[in-house]
N, C-alpha and C positions, 0 to 999 in steps of 0.2 A: 505495501500499499504506500501510496506516496502524499504525504500530509502539505496541507497549504503553505506552511511554514518552510519544507524540504528545501534544499539547495540543489542542483545539479553537481555532478562529479565535473571539475575543473572550473567552475565559476567561482569567484572571489566575492569575500564579504569581507569590507573593515570596520573596526567599530572601537572606541575609546582609545587605548594607547598606540594599538595599530594605526589606527586611521589619522592619529595627530603626528605619528612620525612617516609616514607615506604623505603627508600634505607638508610636512617640514622638506622632505626631501626631494619633490617637486618645486619648493619654495625656490632652494638653496639652486639647484639646477638652471630653474628660469634665470637668478640671478647673473649665473656665470654668462648664460648665453646672451642676455641682455648688454652684459659689459663686453663680451665679443662680437657684438653688433649683429646677432641674428635675429629674426622675425619670426614670430610664432605662428604657427598654422593648424588646423586639424581639418583632417581629412576625412571626407565621407567613410562609412561603416562599410558602404557597401563599393563593390567593385567588378569591372569586365574583365580585368587582364591579370588575376593574380597567378595565372599559370605560368607567367615569365618567370617569377619568384620562386614557387614551391611546385610541389607535385600535385597532382590531383587528389590521391588519399590524404593530404594533409588539410583539403579545403573544406569549408562548410559551405554548399553549394545548393541553389535553387534557381527559378527562373523569372526572369520578370515579365511586366504583363503581354509583352510581343513574343514570348518563348524565348529569349535570348539567356545564356547562361549568367548567373551573376554569381559572385562568392561574397562572402564576411570577409571583410577585411583581413589577411593574413600576414600581410607585411605592410609598409608603409611607403617605403622608399621608393620604387617606382611611379606610384601613384601621384606622391607628393611631387616628384621631378615635371612629370608629367604636365600637372597641373599649373603647375609655375610658370613652364615655357608655354605651354598652348592654350591654357584659361586666363591665367591673369596677368601673362604677359609682361612679368615685374621685372624690375633692372635688378632687383635683390638677389643676391647669390646664396645669402645664409640662412636657413631654416631651421627652427626648430618644432619641437610637437611632443605632446605629452596626453598620450592616448592609449586604449587596448589595441592587441591583435586578437585572431581569435583562428583556433585551429581543431580540426576533426580530432575526436567526435563531437566536445563541448567544451574546449578549453581556452580559458580567458587568460591573455596573456599582457600584464599593464608593462608599456614602455616609455622610457624618455629619450629620444630621439633627435640626431640633426642630420641636415644633409646640405653640402657643400659646393653649389654646383661650380665647375672648374678649379675646385679645392684640391687640395695634394692631401695624401693619409697622414701625414706628419701633422701637420697642424688640427686636423680633425682629432687625431690620436691626442693632441696635449690638451684641447679642448677636454676630450673625455676625462683625462689626468685630474686635470683643474677641477672639475665636479668630484671625483672622489677623493682628493685633497682638501675639498671645503667638507666632506664628510667625514675628514681624518681615516680613511680607509686606503689600505694598500693590498693590492692581491696579485696574485701572480701574474705575467703579461706574457702571452704566446704568441707569437708572430710567423706568418706564414705567406705564400704565394701559391695562388689556386694554379699558377700556368707551371709548377713545378711537376706534380703530379699527371698534368695531363701531357708534359713531354716525356714522361719518361714513360707512361703508357705507350704513346710513338713509337718510341726509339725501342723499346723491348719488346712488345706486344700485349704486356700485361694488361688485364681490365682492371678498370678504376677500382672495382671490388676487389682487386688483390691488394691494393695500394691503402686504401679505405682500412679494410681488416688486417692489413699487416701480415700477409700472408708471407712471411719473409724468407719462408724455403724456396720460393720460386725468383727470388733476387739473386741472379745470376752473375750481373755484370759488376767488376770491381766497381768503379765509379757510385755504383746504386749504393754496394755495402757501405762505400764511405759516405755516402749520403743520408744513411741509417745514423752515424754519429754525431752528426750538424746538430748543435743546440748552443752554441754561442757565436758571438761575433768572432771571438779567435780562432774557431774552427775554418771558418772562410778564407785565411789568408792568403792558401794557395786553392785557387780555382782551375788552374790548369789541366787537373784530374776528370775533371767533367764535361761533357757533352757542350759545345758553343751555347746551343739554346739553354741549358740548364743552367750555363753559367750566368748569361745574359740575367736570369731571374734571381739569381743567387745575390749578382751584385746590387739589384733594386731592393732586395731582403737587408742588405747588409748597411746600404745607404738609408733604408729607414732606421735601421736600427741605431746607427750611430748619430742621427739627428733628434733621437727624443732622450731626454733625459730620464731613465726609469731602467730599473733590471730586466732584462729580457729575458726570455728564453725562446729560440727559433726551433720551429718543427716545418721543416721544407715540404714533409710529405703528407703534411695533414690535409685531408678533404673537406672542404665546406659543404655545409646541404644547401644553402643559399644559390639557386643556380645564377645570379647574375654578376657576381664578382669577376674580375678581369684581371685584378693585379693581387698586390699585397692585401693582406686581410691580417685581424686579430682577434683575440679571446682575453677577456679578463675571466680568472676560475677561483673558485673558492670552493675546496674540497671537490664533491661533484656537480656545483651548479655552475652555470657561466653568468655571471654578472655583468657583462657586457660585452660586443662586440662590433666590430665594426671593420669597412674595407673599400676598395677601388672597384669603380663600376661603370659603364658607360651606358646613357639612355638619352635617345633621341641625337645620338651623335656626341653629346657631350661628355666629356672625363667630369668625373666628378667622387666623392668619398662620403661617407656618412656612418654613421655608429646607432647603437641601441643599448640602454641600460635594461636590464632586465629588472623592474621595479620589486617583484615579490620576493627575489632571490636577494637582493639587496636590501629589503625591509627584513627578511627575515633573520640575515647576520646581524644588523641593527640590533633587531629587535632582542635577538640571542644575549 
């Protein structure tokens, strides 16, 4: 039996202390964004083009009055960039949002995020760090490059799932075994051991790591779930939770960068 006061699995309820902490997190993030001259945007809950960001099984889908497929917003980035470029036609390049996304079957994920049209990943990452600093929080930061696992597949014939699930018994090339050992900037001193396409992406990874004032762990073979990342991307983690993640992408031929903070995971840590 389902009672009138029951809450579906995956839905969120905030009250008392947790509601106050959530509001304070969002207020601090808003202050950082405003100090760095970001404009605020709240995008629609419904979207026609979420499959560009996520797989169909992750989306909560239905149809509109003309029987066109619609999804509850599962990711904000692509929709916001398109709205800014095509609908608002705004000259502003830096945008932030505080809003939930939704994943199947009934999961609500509250996020604080930012998108910087024509921005670079180093500046976006530093904004993310500034928010965490204001909250007096420091988490392990893992830096990756989406083109590296893709190039590995092209050069070796491995499937992306082999890399994603770390089936290292299939890793035969000496340079690939060396790539497994990379976890710091110092491990990238000699890039001559890698194929040129891999070395170029490692150079980009190294450049970003050097320009961000933070302790960084490199994970060049990590595979991101988001479909639209095109270059360097990162994750802040706490135990098994992702606190924030961001990366480079191209939408409407505009190279941009953005990130999302997972408010509920951050709230859980602050509440603890």
